[in-house]
C-alpha angles and dihedrals in degrees: 000000000000123000126242117294110259114247117245111249113244118217122222120254089252091063092052091048091053091050093050089048092053091050091048093049091049090052091049092051091052092048092047090052092052091048091051092051090052096046100038094045095195090193088074090077089076091053095052132055140207095204137037131241129264126233124214125233140198091219117113096186097112140023121269121257125256115279121268137170107276143135092258135035121270108279131223127258119313094004096074105103126162123315139217121202108236107177095117118102119257111269119248110270093240091050098046109120118231132204141161119274114272117258128204092260090058096055141066108201116188134186110220133190124189094230139020095217128033125201121224109290095020115120119215116245111217129199145172123231114195125185130182098218095176127096094242136064119255139179128239138177104240096166124128090264090062100048128091132173118191129186119196139172109209107314091336115101108214105177142009126190089216097057094088102016117138132198099006115195140190127244119177114195138179114248110201119218107280094009118144125200128189141183110280091197116030119227113246120221111206092206094251135119113256134206135156087259096058102054092120095055135263093118123160113246122245117250117259129185094106096315112164123229133179131218121210126177140193134193132180089004091301121115127222118265090227144033118226111225121207139163133232120211 
């Protein structure tokens, strides 16, 4: 003969409240995660850049820069302009962010040198610093076809990065509001005068002895807001 059926234990109302609270918190965490993925849009990182791309050159007047992660190989001499890292996979077409092209009022474009005075034998290292100072995202061609470095002394233009550039290319990127990008590999000026007729060498050297030169840059058809002055000894 079987014994009496055991009575099912009843939990207190507090236990049920705790269980409902746990279920509610779990649901909130899941919803918050989905909202974060929508707002943060991590795929945007492959559509923006923290560095700018490097053009190649047929010039052999200076040594190539040290290697860095970039879309193209390290260039020679005066062709090495800024560089963006582009190892990330292309974003899915339906997730690619879009924005209007950048205008001059959106951007702060600055010419930068690594020193203000160079001793004899020291070669200036030249860079671009680019900041989207607007409150909205915008797009800009930062490819090698859109970059230009110019060194002048008074009204005399001594050197252009585009004089001996080869195989220029386009690269349109999204610049987020407030984003700043810089040259990953500075461009080296070998302290000579350039022209399209001197890409194989035989360039006259720039005067030293405290002579002052100025660097200006342009990118995406927009010129820098400053010129960076420096001296050669």
